[in-house]
N, CA, C and O atoms as CSV, one atom per row, in Angstrom:
chain,resi,resn,atom,element,x,y,z
A,1,MET,N,N,34.372,-67.298,100.636
A,1,MET,CA,C,35.204,-66.045,100.927
A,1,MET,C,C,36.319,-67.232,101.709
A,1,MET,O,O,37.500,-66.956,101.498
A,2,ARG,N,N,36.120,-68.305,102.441
A,2,ARG,CA,C,37.123,-68.687,103.897
A,2,ARG,C,C,38.155,-69.753,102.244
A,2,ARG,O,O,39.358,-69.580,102.047
A,3,PHE,N,N,37.622,-70.340,101.709
A,3,PHE,CA,C,38.517,-71.093,100.727
A,3,PHE,C,C,39.072,-70.171,100.393
A,3,PHE,O,O,40.154,-70.169,100.980
A,4,ARG,N,N,38.962,-69.178,99.649
A,4,ARG,CA,C,39.800,-67.877,98.911
A,4,ARG,C,C,41.122,-67.578,99.691
A,4,ARG,O,O,42.303,-67.626,99.346
A,5,VAL,N,N,40.388,-67.192,101.079
A,5,VAL,CA,C,42.010,-67.154,101.933
A,5,VAL,C,C,42.729,-68.521,101.816
A,5,VAL,O,O,43.858,-68.803,101.414
A,6,ARG,N,N,41.863,-69.168,102.224
A,6,ARG,CA,C,43.354,-70.521,102.059
A,6,ARG,C,C,43.731,-70.644,100.847
A,6,ARG,O,O,44.785,-71.255,100.673
A,7,LYS,N,N,43.394,-70.398,100.295
A,7,LYS,CA,C,44.268,-70.514,98.993
A,7,LYS,C,C,44.720,-69.670,98.219
A,7,LYS,O,O,45.228,-69.939,97.131
A,8,THR,N,N,44.563,-68.359,98.774
A,8,THR,CA,C,45.834,-67.306,98.861
A,8,THR,C,C,47.084,-67.526,100.035
A,8,THR,O,O,48.281,-67.287,99.877
A,9,ALA,N,N,46.536,-67.953,101.010
A,9,ALA,CA,C,47.982,-68.508,101.980
A,9,ALA,C,C,48.485,-69.304,101.424
A,9,ALA,O,O,49.715,-69.311,101.395
A,10,HIS,N,N,47.867,-70.127,100.873
A,10,HIS,CA,C,49.091,-71.171,100.249
A,10,HIS,C,C,49.590,-71.253,98.868
A,10,HIS,O,O,50.263,-72.142,98.346
A,11,VAL,N,N,49.251,-70.441,98.501
A,11,VAL,CA,C,50.215,-69.522,96.636
A,11,VAL,C,C,51.284,-69.053,97.443
A,11,VAL,O,O,52.431,-69.477,97.305
A,12,LEU,N,N,50.792,-67.756,98.713
A,12,LEU,CA,C,51.908,-66.911,98.935
A,12,LEU,C,C,52.697,-68.049,99.650
A,12,LEU,O,O,53.886,-67.836,99.414
A,13,GLU,N,N,52.592,-68.898,100.236
A,13,GLU,CA,C,53.695,-70.214,101.364
A,13,GLU,C,C,54.175,-70.749,100.444
A,13,GLU,O,O,55.305,-71.105,100.779
A,14,ARG,N,N,53.870,-71.153,98.972
A,14,ARG,CA,C,54.640,-71.778,98.139
A,14,ARG,C,C,55.547,-70.724,97.650
A,14,ARG,O,O,56.693,-71.072,97.936
A,15,ILE,N,N,55.540,-69.218,96.841
A,15,ILE,CA,C,55.889,-68.543,95.933
A,15,ILE,C,C,57.285,-67.988,97.270
A,15,ILE,O,O,58.386,-67.519,96.981
A,16,GLY,N,N,56.682,-68.277,98.829
A,16,GLY,CA,C,58.031,-67.683,99.561
A,16,GLY,C,C,59.016,-69.139,99.574
A,16,GLY,O,O,60.247,-69.110,99.591
A,17,LEU,N,N,58.482,-69.943,99.566
A,17,LEU,CA,C,59.549,-71.403,99.239
A,17,LEU,C,C,60.217,-71.542,98.142
A,17,LEU,O,O,61.294,-72.133,98.074
A,18,ALA,N,N,59.259,-70.669,96.601
A,18,ALA,CA,C,60.236,-71.057,95.785
A,18,ALA,C,C,60.888,-69.896,95.890
A,18,ALA,O,O,61.539,-70.126,94.871
A,19,MET,N,N,61.496,-68.299,96.403
A,19,MET,CA,C,62.464,-67.689,96.818
A,19,MET,C,C,63.068,-68.279,97.349
A,19,MET,O,O,63.867,-68.735,96.531
A,20,THR,N,N,63.354,-68.772,98.598
A,20,THR,CA,C,64.071,-69.497,99.349
A,20,THR,C,C,64.714,-70.383,98.913
A,20,THR,O,O,65.687,-70.700,99.597
A,21,GLY,N,N,64.517,-71.011,97.866
A,21,GLY,CA,C,64.879,-71.766,96.535
A,21,GLY,C,C,65.819,-71.317,96.040
A,21,GLY,O,O,66.914,-71.866,95.918
A,22,ALA,N,N,65.514,-70.289,95.704
A,22,ALA,CA,C,66.337,-69.417,94.444
A,22,ALA,C,C,67.237,-68.826,95.185
A,22,ALA,O,O,68.381,-68.994,94.761
A,23,ALA,N,N,67.112,-67.942,96.517
A,23,ALA,CA,C,68.172,-67.784,97.454
A,23,ALA,C,C,68.898,-68.493,97.864
A,23,ALA,O,O,69.991,-67.939,97.981
A,24,CYS,N,N,68.911,-69.798,98.270
A,24,CYS,CA,C,69.332,-70.741,98.624
A,24,CYS,C,C,70.673,-71.107,97.239
A,24,CYS,O,O,71.891,-71.087,97.414
A,25,GLY,N,N,70.039,-71.372,96.119
A,25,GLY,CA,C,70.598,-71.560,95.155
A,25,GLY,C,C,71.725,-70.562,94.090
A,25,GLY,O,O,72.602,-70.849,93.276
A,26,LEU,N,N,71.092,-69.181,94.663
A,26,LEU,CA,C,71.907,-68.141,94.471
A,26,LEU,C,C,73.247,-68.373,94.812
A,26,LEU,O,O,74.219,-68.483,94.065
A,27,PHE,N,N,73.148,-68.455,96.509
A,27,PHE,CA,C,74.417,-68.684,97.040
A,27,PHE,C,C,75.096,-70.037,97.220
A,27,PHE,O,O,76.035,-70.011,98.015
A,28,VAL,N,N,74.812,-71.277,96.625
A,28,VAL,CA,C,75.571,-72.074,96.059
A,28,VAL,C,C,76.260,-71.904,94.650
A,28,VAL,O,O,77.286,-72.422,94.210
A,29,GLY,N,N,75.233,-70.877,93.993
A,29,GLY,CA,C,75.971,-70.754,93.006
A,29,GLY,C,C,76.870,-69.804,92.720
A,29,GLY,O,O,77.375,-69.778,91.598
A,30,ALA,N,N,77.250,-68.771,93.800
A,30,ALA,CA,C,77.837,-68.028,93.758
A,30,ALA,C,C,79.011,-68.424,94.461
A,30,ALA,O,O,80.067,-67.792,94.431
A,31,TYR,N,N,78.840,-69.340,95.010
A,31,TYR,CA,C,80.170,-69.758,96.111
A,31,TYR,C,C,80.868,-70.520,95.017
A,31,TYR,O,O,81.920,-69.988,94.660
A,32,VAL,N,N,80.462,-71.922,94.233
A,32,VAL,CA,C,80.418,-72.622,93.524
A,32,VAL,C,C,81.424,-72.269,92.413
A,32,VAL,O,O,82.433,-72.875,92.051
A,33,GLY,N,N,80.693,-70.744,91.826
A,33,GLY,CA,C,81.118,-70.096,90.390
A,33,GLY,C,C,82.189,-69.705,90.609
A,33,GLY,O,O,83.014,-69.920,89.722
A,34,SER,N,N,82.640,-69.000,91.806
A,34,SER,CA,C,83.359,-68.065,92.185
A,34,SER,C,C,84.819,-69.381,92.208
A,34,SER,O,O,85.625,-69.457,91.280
A,35,ALA,N,N,84.850,-69.923,92.954
A,35,ALA,CA,C,85.560,-71.672,93.149
A,35,ALA,C,C,85.806,-72.447,92.251
A,35,ALA,O,O,86.514,-73.415,92.527
A,36,ILE,N,N,85.301,-72.279,90.867
A,36,ILE,CA,C,85.756,-73.355,89.684
A,36,ILE,C,C,85.038,-72.559,88.835
A,36,ILE,O,O,83.845,-72.257,88.807
A,37,ALA,N,N,86.201,-72.204,87.979
A,37,ALA,CA,C,86.069,-70.347,86.995
A,37,ALA,C,C,85.758,-70.879,85.594
A,37,ALA,O,O,85.965,-70.088,84.674
A,38,HIS,N,N,85.011,-72.832,85.106
A,38,HIS,CA,C,84.375,-72.904,84.387
A,38,HIS,C,C,82.676,-72.741,84.437
A,38,HIS,O,O,81.853,-72.669,83.524
A,39,LEU,N,N,82.538,-72.717,85.813
A,39,LEU,CA,C,81.566,-72.569,86.230
A,39,LEU,C,C,81.068,-71.104,86.601
A,39,LEU,O,O,79.939,-70.952,87.065
A,40,THR,N,N,81.941,-70.007,86.387
A,40,THR,CA,C,81.401,-68.716,86.696
A,40,THR,C,C,81.246,-67.803,85.558
A,40,THR,O,O,82.058,-67.058,85.010
A,41,THR,N,N,79.480,-68.144,85.239
A,41,THR,CA,C,78.760,-67.540,84.651
A,41,THR,C,C,77.372,-67.175,85.055
A,41,THR,O,O,76.794,-67.574,86.065
A,42,GLN,N,N,76.793,-66.168,83.918
A,42,GLN,CA,C,75.487,-65.867,84.882
A,42,GLN,C,C,74.010,-67.153,84.474
A,42,GLN,O,O,72.837,-67.219,84.842
A,43,GLY,N,N,74.837,-67.952,83.600
A,43,GLY,CA,C,73.639,-68.789,83.328
A,43,GLY,C,C,73.948,-69.939,83.991
A,43,GLY,O,O,73.167,-70.767,83.521
A,44,PHE,N,N,74.825,-70.632,85.042
A,44,PHE,CA,C,75.002,-71.103,86.043
A,44,PHE,C,C,74.255,-70.701,87.628
A,44,PHE,O,O,73.671,-71.494,88.366
A,45,LEU,N,N,74.495,-69.168,87.869
A,45,LEU,CA,C,73.859,-69.085,88.497
A,45,LEU,C,C,72.088,-68.701,88.504
A,45,LEU,O,O,71.226,-68.656,89.381
A,46,LEU,N,N,72.122,-68.440,86.847
A,46,LEU,CA,C,70.080,-69.005,86.802
A,46,LEU,C,C,69.976,-70.790,86.833
A,46,LEU,O,O,69.047,-71.495,87.227
A,47,LEU,N,N,70.706,-71.000,86.516
A,47,LEU,CA,C,70.346,-72.780,86.701
A,47,LEU,C,C,70.410,-73.078,88.106
A,47,LEU,O,O,69.557,-73.732,88.706
A,48,THR,N,N,71.341,-72.631,88.564
A,48,THR,CA,C,71.187,-73.332,90.365
A,48,THR,C,C,69.791,-72.748,91.145
A,48,THR,O,O,69.135,-73.367,91.984
A,49,MET,N,N,69.523,-71.362,90.621
A,49,MET,CA,C,68.691,-70.522,91.035
A,49,MET,C,C,67.219,-71.170,90.635
A,49,MET,O,O,66.210,-71.372,91.311
A,50,LEU,N,N,67.524,-71.398,89.294
A,50,LEU,CA,C,66.096,-72.436,89.249
A,50,LEU,C,C,65.822,-73.839,89.580
A,50,LEU,O,O,64.754,-74.398,89.829
A,51,LEU,N,N,66.965,-74.261,89.531
A,51,LEU,CA,C,66.649,-75.756,90.393
A,51,LEU,C,C,65.822,-75.546,91.829
A,51,LEU,O,O,64.708,-75.957,92.155
A,52,GLY,N,N,67.058,-74.533,92.756
A,52,GLY,CA,C,66.829,-74.378,93.832
A,52,GLY,C,C,64.918,-74.262,94.287
A,52,GLY,O,O,64.305,-74.847,95.180
A,53,ILE,N,N,64.379,-73.173,93.143
A,53,ILE,CA,C,63.011,-72.777,92.411
A,53,ILE,C,C,62.108,-73.841,93.252
A,53,ILE,O,O,61.645,-73.816,94.392
A,54,VAL,N,N,62.053,-74.952,92.003
A,54,VAL,CA,C,61.913,-75.689,91.596
A,54,VAL,C,C,61.842,-76.904,92.551
A,54,VAL,O,O,60.882,-77.672,92.486
A,55,GLY,N,N,62.799,-77.080,93.394
A,55,GLY,CA,C,62.921,-78.330,94.271
A,55,GLY,C,C,62.406,-77.757,95.437
A,55,GLY,O,O,61.942,-78.725,96.039
A,56,PHE,N,N,62.140,-76.389,96.364
A,56,PHE,CA,C,61.708,-76.019,97.308
A,56,PHE,C,C,60.047,-75.951,97.269
A,56,PHE,O,O,59.195,-76.334,98.070
A,57,TYR,N,N,59.939,-74.995,95.400
A,57,TYR,CA,C,58.325,-75.341,95.630
A,57,TYR,C,C,57.595,-76.653,95.293
A,57,TYR,O,O,56.386,-76.693,95.521
A,58,LEU,N,N,58.215,-77.740,94.768
A,58,LEU,CA,C,57.653,-78.909,94.704
A,58,LEU,C,C,57.879,-79.495,96.379
A,58,LEU,O,O,56.957,-79.740,97.156
A,59,GLY,N,N,59.060,-79.606,96.613
A,59,GLY,CA,C,59.745,-80.991,97.950
A,59,GLY,C,C,59.469,-80.821,99.190
A,59,GLY,O,O,59.473,-81.763,99.982
A,60,ILE,N,N,59.135,-79.339,99.600
A,60,ILE,CA,C,58.534,-78.860,101.012
A,60,ILE,C,C,57.397,-79.350,101.077
A,60,ILE,O,O,57.129,-80.461,101.533
A,61,ASP,N,N,56.491,-78.405,100.538
A,61,ASP,CA,C,55.567,-78.990,101.178
A,61,ASP,C,C,54.612,-80.221,100.508
A,61,ASP,O,O,53.565,-79.917,99.937
A,62,THR,N,N,54.993,-81.450,100.604
A,62,THR,CA,C,54.765,-82.561,100.127
A,62,THR,C,C,53.670,-83.118,100.829
A,62,THR,O,O,53.844,-83.541,101.971
A,63,PRO,N,N,52.240,-83.182,100.123
A,63,PRO,CA,C,51.261,-84.246,100.624
A,63,PRO,C,C,51.790,-85.460,101.205
A,63,PRO,O,O,52.575,-86.270,100.712
A,64,GLN,N,N,51.011,-85.447,102.773
A,64,GLN,CA,C,51.675,-86.982,103.460
A,64,GLN,C,C,50.399,-87.798,103.546
A,64,GLN,O,O,49.234,-87.412,103.454
A,65,LEU,N,N,50.980,-89.252,103.783
A,65,LEU,CA,C,49.988,-90.374,103.619
A,65,LEU,C,C,49.527,-90.157,105.106
A,65,LEU,O,O,50.190,-89.703,106.039
A,66,PRO,N,N,48.054,-90.652,105.091
A,66,PRO,CA,C,47.446,-90.823,105.996
A,66,PRO,C,C,47.865,-91.647,106.994
A,66,PRO,O,O,48.227,-92.768,106.638
A,67,PHE,N,N,47.911,-91.370,108.195
A,67,PHE,CA,C,48.609,-92.342,109.474
A,67,PHE,C,C,47.523,-93.511,109.734
A,67,PHE,O,O,46.556,-93.287,110.463
A,68,ASP,N,N,47.703,-94.699,109.145
A,68,ASP,CA,C,47.029,-95.415,110.020
A,68,ASP,C,C,47.482,-97.130,109.528
A,68,ASP,O,O,48.268,-97.265,108.590
A,69,GLU,N,N,47.068,-98.027,110.049
A,69,GLU,CA,C,47.926,-99.664,109.217
A,69,GLU,C,C,48.041,-99.838,108.070
A,69,GLU,O,O,49.035,-100.403,107.614
A,70,ALA,N,N,46.914,-99.333,107.212
A,70,ALA,CA,C,46.844,-99.778,105.649
A,70,ALA,C,C,48.532,-99.074,104.915
A,70,ALA,O,O,49.283,-99.514,104.044
A,71,HIS,N,N,48.580,-97.721,105.859
A,71,HIS,CA,C,50.221,-97.186,105.561
A,71,HIS,C,C,50.894,-97.210,106.656
A,71,HIS,O,O,51.067,-96.140,107.240
A,72,SER,N,N,51.345,-98.225,107.111
A,72,SER,CA,C,52.137,-98.427,108.192
A,72,SER,C,C,53.694,-97.871,107.580
A,72,SER,O,O,54.552,-97.262,108.218
A,73,HIS,N,N,53.743,-98.381,105.866
A,73,HIS,CA,C,55.159,-98.560,105.931
A,73,HIS,C,C,55.843,-96.898,105.000
A,73,HIS,O,O,55.488,-96.093,104.139
A,74,ILE,N,N,56.556,-97.077,105.570
A,74,ILE,CA,C,57.835,-95.724,104.941
A,74,ILE,C,C,57.312,-94.628,103.822
A,74,ILE,O,O,56.834,-95.029,102.761
A,75,ASP,N,N,57.395,-93.639,104.030
A,75,ASP,CA,C,56.878,-92.781,103.204
A,75,ASP,C,C,58.030,-92.131,102.141
A,75,ASP,O,O,58.628,-91.092,102.417
A,76,ALA,N,N,58.209,-92.729,101.151
A,76,ALA,CA,C,59.669,-92.471,100.576
A,76,ALA,C,C,59.702,-90.861,99.715
A,76,ALA,O,O,60.755,-90.252,99.526
A,77,ALA,N,N,58.455,-90.401,99.303
A,77,ALA,CA,C,57.992,-89.474,99.005
A,77,ALA,C,C,58.528,-87.932,100.531
A,77,ALA,O,O,59.068,-86.844,100.327
A,78,GLU,N,N,58.089,-88.517,101.802
A,78,GLU,CA,C,58.370,-87.566,102.575
A,78,GLU,C,C,59.957,-87.719,103.417
A,78,GLU,O,O,60.550,-86.845,104.050
A,79,LEU,N,N,60.334,-89.037,103.180
A,79,LEU,CA,C,61.816,-89.097,103.308
A,79,LEU,C,C,62.999,-88.526,101.808
A,79,LEU,O,O,64.223,-88.399,101.797
A,80,LEU,N,N,62.504,-88.416,101.278
A,80,LEU,CA,C,63.217,-87.988,100.204
A,80,LEU,C,C,63.222,-86.597,100.102
A,80,LEU,O,O,64.291,-86.215,99.626
A,81,SER,N,N,62.095,-85.272,100.478
A,81,SER,CA,C,61.732,-84.181,100.758
A,81,SER,C,C,62.353,-84.258,101.946
A,81,SER,O,O,62.977,-83.304,101.480
A,82,SER,N,N,62.721,-84.400,102.806
A,82,SER,CA,C,63.064,-84.395,104.525
A,82,SER,C,C,64.879,-84.130,104.251
A,82,SER,O,O,65.644,-83.240,104.622
A,83,ALA,N,N,65.092,-85.560,103.308
A,83,ALA,CA,C,66.970,-85.768,103.236
A,83,ALA,C,C,67.475,-84.329,102.077
A,83,ALA,O,O,68.449,-83.577,102.117
A,84,GLY,N,N,66.264,-84.426,101.087
A,84,GLY,CA,C,66.634,-83.194,100.234
A,84,GLY,C,C,66.750,-81.818,100.602
A,84,GLY,O,O,67.657,-81.018,100.372
A,85,THR,N,N,65.582,-81.675,101.265
A,85,THR,CA,C,65.657,-80.257,101.840
A,85,THR,C,C,67.320,-80.043,102.934
A,85,THR,O,O,68.249,-79.236,102.919
A,86,PHE,N,N,66.984,-81.202,103.728
A,86,PHE,CA,C,68.884,-81.034,104.540
A,86,PHE,C,C,69.840,-81.075,103.677
A,86,PHE,O,O,70.708,-80.207,103.771
A,87,CYS,N,N,69.894,-81.618,103.105
A,87,CYS,CA,C,71.459,-81.156,101.774
A,87,CYS,C,C,71.072,-80.086,101.069
A,87,CYS,O,O,72.068,-79.433,100.757
A,88,ALA,N,N,70.096,-79.617,100.684
A,88,ALA,CA,C,69.751,-78.246,100.194
A,88,ALA,C,C,70.349,-77.277,101.022
A,88,ALA,O,O,71.182,-76.547,100.485
A,89,ALA,N,N,69.968,-77.031,102.856
A,89,ALA,CA,C,70.131,-76.400,103.154
A,89,ALA,C,C,71.124,-76.193,103.880
A,89,ALA,O,O,71.430,-75.088,104.326
A,90,VAL,N,N,71.867,-77.474,104.117
A,90,VAL,CA,C,73.683,-77.534,104.412
A,90,VAL,C,C,74.333,-76.647,103.267
A,90,VAL,O,O,74.997,-75.627,103.450
A,91,THR,N,N,74.131,-77.019,102.496
A,91,THR,CA,C,75.328,-76.593,101.226
A,91,THR,C,C,74.796,-75.112,101.078
A,91,THR,O,O,75.685,-74.465,100.524
A,92,SER,N,N,73.963,-74.509,101.287
A,92,SER,CA,C,73.356,-72.936,101.000
A,92,SER,C,C,74.076,-73.006,102.145
A,92,SER,O,O,75.175,-72.491,101.936
A,93,LEU,N,N,73.967,-73.436,103.360
A,93,LEU,CA,C,74.786,-72.556,104.821
A,93,LEU,C,C,75.585,-72.177,104.540
A,93,LEU,O,O,75.832,-70.978,104.412
A,94,ALA,N,N,76.800,-73.774,104.194
A,94,ALA,CA,C,78.231,-73.982,103.870
A,94,ALA,C,C,78.395,-72.600,103.213
A,94,ALA,O,O,78.968,-71.654,103.754
A,95,SER,N,N,77.663,-72.572,101.619
A,95,SER,CA,C,78.302,-71.769,100.980
A,95,SER,C,C,78.153,-70.043,100.951
A,95,SER,O,O,78.721,-69.304,100.148
A,96,VAL,N,N,77.185,-69.605,102.109
A,96,VAL,CA,C,77.168,-68.396,102.587
A,96,VAL,C,C,78.632,-67.937,103.996
A,96,VAL,O,O,79.220,-66.893,104.279
A,97,ALA,N,N,78.666,-68.818,104.322
A,97,ALA,CA,C,79.403,-69.104,105.758
A,97,ALA,C,C,80.983,-68.919,104.514
A,97,ALA,O,O,81.563,-67.835,104.457
A,98,VAL,N,N,81.386,-69.963,103.767
A,98,VAL,CA,C,82.531,-69.652,102.889
A,98,VAL,C,C,82.502,-68.060,102.035
A,98,VAL,O,O,83.622,-67.622,101.772
A,99,ILE,N,N,81.391,-67.261,101.632
A,99,ILE,CA,C,81.598,-65.977,100.919
A,99,ILE,C,C,81.665,-65.280,102.262
A,99,ILE,O,O,82.515,-64.395,102.346
A,100,VAL,N,N,81.006,-65.495,103.200
A,100,VAL,CA,C,80.467,-64.131,104.389
A,100,VAL,C,C,82.366,-64.090,105.291
A,100,VAL,O,O,83.147,-63.190,105.600
A,101,LEU,N,N,82.365,-65.397,105.382
A,101,LEU,CA,C,83.861,-65.080,106.199
A,101,LEU,C,C,85.334,-65.462,105.379
A,101,LEU,O,O,86.325,-66.069,105.787
A,102,ARG,N,N,85.029,-64.831,104.031
A,102,ARG,CA,C,85.982,-65.081,103.018
A,102,ARG,C,C,87.057,-66.112,103.150
A,102,ARG,O,O,88.266,-65.945,103.310
A,103,LEU,N,N,86.355,-67.220,103.050
A,103,LEU,CA,C,87.343,-68.396,103.699
A,103,LEU,C,C,87.626,-69.009,102.161
A,103,LEU,O,O,87.129,-68.312,101.276
A,104,GLU,N,N,88.325,-70.167,101.717
A,104,GLU,CA,C,88.997,-70.555,100.791
A,104,GLU,C,C,89.303,-72.495,100.790
A,104,GLU,O,O,90.271,-73.187,100.478
A,105,PRO,N,N,88.064,-72.763,101.256
A,105,PRO,CA,C,88.620,-74.506,101.382
A,105,PRO,C,C,89.002,-75.150,100.282
A,105,PRO,O,O,89.510,-76.250,100.497
A,106,GLY,N,N,88.905,-74.760,98.995
A,106,GLY,CA,C,89.799,-75.231,98.066
A,106,GLY,C,C,88.282,-76.157,97.108
A,106,GLY,O,O,87.100,-76.293,97.420
A,107,LEU,N,N,89.122,-76.638,95.840
A,107,LEU,CA,C,88.551,-76.646,94.783
A,107,LEU,C,C,87.305,-78.007,95.109
A,107,LEU,O,O,86.106,-77.991,94.834
A,108,GLY,N,N,88.261,-79.308,95.901
A,108,GLY,CA,C,87.674,-80.526,96.213
A,108,GLY,C,C,85.798,-80.138,96.986
A,108,GLY,O,O,84.710,-80.660,96.746
A,109,VAL,N,N,86.260,-78.878,98.046
A,109,VAL,CA,C,84.885,-78.979,98.903
A,109,VAL,C,C,83.846,-77.726,97.993
A,109,VAL,O,O,82.768,-77.324,98.430
A,110,ALA,N,N,84.273,-77.411,97.092
A,110,ALA,CA,C,83.440,-76.348,95.936
A,110,ALA,C,C,82.718,-77.775,94.486
A,110,ALA,O,O,81.819,-77.704,93.648
A,111,TRP,N,N,83.351,-78.482,94.731
A,111,TRP,CA,C,82.458,-79.760,94.025
A,111,TRP,C,C,82.092,-80.074,94.433
A,111,TRP,O,O,80.906,-79.971,94.121
A,112,PHE,N,N,82.389,-81.078,95.940
A,112,PHE,CA,C,81.410,-81.655,96.509
A,112,PHE,C,C,80.172,-80.659,97.159
A,112,PHE,O,O,79.179,-81.325,97.451
A,113,VAL,N,N,80.079,-79.622,97.358
A,113,VAL,CA,C,79.126,-78.268,97.531
A,113,VAL,C,C,78.006,-78.917,96.401
A,113,VAL,O,O,76.955,-79.545,96.525
A,114,LEU,N,N,78.677,-78.500,95.421
A,114,LEU,CA,C,77.823,-78.824,93.963
A,114,LEU,C,C,77.006,-79.772,94.156
A,114,LEU,O,O,75.778,-79.709,94.213
A,115,ALA,N,N,77.948,-81.015,94.300
A,115,ALA,CA,C,77.145,-82.265,94.228
A,115,ALA,C,C,76.189,-83.187,95.206
A,115,ALA,O,O,75.601,-84.257,95.050
A,116,VAL,N,N,76.340,-82.137,96.415
A,116,VAL,CA,C,75.040,-82.485,97.367
A,116,VAL,C,C,74.105,-81.480,97.290
A,116,VAL,O,O,72.977,-81.524,97.781
A,117,TRP,N,N,74.607,-80.539,96.644
A,117,TRP,CA,C,73.390,-79.231,96.024
A,117,TRP,C,C,72.392,-79.776,95.400
A,117,TRP,O,O,71.207,-79.850,95.725
A,118,ILE,N,N,73.165,-80.305,94.115
A,118,ILE,CA,C,72.017,-80.995,93.420
A,118,ILE,C,C,71.521,-82.286,93.467
A,118,ILE,O,O,70.567,-82.508,92.720
A,119,ALA,N,N,72.126,-83.629,94.488
A,119,ALA,CA,C,71.257,-84.400,95.365
A,119,ALA,C,C,70.248,-83.679,95.887
A,119,ALA,O,O,69.084,-83.920,95.566
A,120,GLY,N,N,70.527,-82.840,96.638
A,120,GLY,CA,C,69.446,-82.477,97.432
A,120,GLY,C,C,68.006,-81.627,96.415
A,120,GLY,O,O,66.779,-81.719,96.458
A,121,VAL,N,N,69.009,-80.808,95.550
A,121,VAL,CA,C,67.079,-80.423,95.137
A,121,VAL,C,C,66.588,-81.450,94.224
A,121,VAL,O,O,65.449,-81.322,93.776
A,122,THR,N,N,67.411,-82.601,93.843
A,122,THR,CA,C,66.964,-83.571,93.225
A,122,THR,C,C,65.760,-84.566,93.764
A,122,THR,O,O,64.724,-84.956,93.224
A,123,MET,N,N,66.405,-84.835,95.204
A,123,MET,CA,C,65.883,-85.514,95.776
A,123,MET,C,C,64.202,-85.150,95.957
A,123,MET,O,O,63.259,-85.915,95.756
A,124,GLN,N,N,64.157,-83.465,96.485
A,124,GLN,CA,C,63.146,-82.712,97.184
A,124,GLN,C,C,62.475,-82.884,95.398
A,124,GLN,O,O,61.429,-83.526,95.490
A,125,ILE,N,N,62.708,-82.586,94.175
A,125,ILE,CA,C,61.484,-82.661,92.895
A,125,ILE,C,C,61.412,-83.695,93.132
A,125,ILE,O,O,60.768,-83.503,94.163
A,126,VAL,N,N,61.524,-84.920,93.088
A,126,VAL,CA,C,61.337,-86.331,92.924
A,126,VAL,C,C,60.352,-87.035,94.059
A,126,VAL,O,O,59.645,-88.040,93.980
A,127,ALA,N,N,60.652,-85.852,95.439
A,127,ALA,CA,C,59.715,-86.230,96.441
A,127,ALA,C,C,58.377,-85.558,96.075
A,127,ALA,O,O,57.263,-86.027,96.310
A,128,GLY,N,N,58.712,-84.127,95.328
A,128,GLY,CA,C,57.366,-83.263,95.088
A,128,GLY,C,C,56.245,-83.718,94.125
A,128,GLY,O,O,55.023,-83.573,94.119
A,129,ALA,N,N,57.389,-84.493,93.085
A,129,ALA,CA,C,56.589,-85.049,91.777
A,129,ALA,C,C,55.642,-86.361,92.816
A,129,ALA,O,O,54.419,-86.402,92.947
A,130,LYS,N,N,56.774,-87.428,93.502
A,130,LYS,CA,C,56.012,-88.882,93.566
A,130,LYS,C,C,54.888,-88.565,94.542
A,130,LYS,O,O,54.215,-89.572,94.766
A,131,ALA,N,N,54.430,-87.369,95.258
A,131,ALA,CA,C,53.534,-87.004,96.610
A,131,ALA,C,C,52.335,-86.352,95.824
A,131,ALA,O,O,51.141,-86.395,96.120
A,132,ARG,N,N,52.960,-85.719,94.715
A,132,ARG,CA,C,51.526,-85.458,93.741
A,132,ARG,C,C,50.712,-86.555,92.860
A,132,ARG,O,O,49.482,-86.578,92.821
A,133,MET,N,N,51.310,-87.198,92.360
A,133,MET,CA,C,51.056,-88.594,91.475
A,133,MET,C,C,50.130,-89.504,92.168
A,133,MET,O,O,49.039,-89.982,91.856
A,134,ARG,N,N,51.018,-89.618,93.378
A,134,ARG,CA,C,49.526,-90.320,94.194
A,134,ARG,C,C,48.080,-90.076,94.874
A,134,ARG,O,O,47.394,-90.813,95.583
A,135,LYS,N,N,47.871,-88.728,94.378
A,135,LYS,CA,C,46.406,-88.221,94.792
A,135,LYS,C,C,45.643,-88.799,93.853
A,135,LYS,O,O,44.424,-88.626,93.855
């Protein structure tokens, strides 16, 4: 019984992380899509949401290396995960701010937000895959 409760809690946590990633992707997609005419499509919104889902699902809850002398080097998966989560969260927050405050920061900022978002979720995905391969 206790195992089922822990397993259910973990699944709910992962689904919550995936939904958070989808919301972040939606915000970035809405801002970038409204600023860059070629990206004003439902497909682009779905793509940013899908990247957010995969990135946040895989990249946030990564298994860590044990902390001992044998594993005293830098954990690349943990570093990538934290950097990727930071980049994805910052671009999402910036996108929400631009949308809510009705700012018009320019086309260069939109491209920068998109590039940092893609870099962030890519780091999350790579970190999650790397951490799971070492089990």
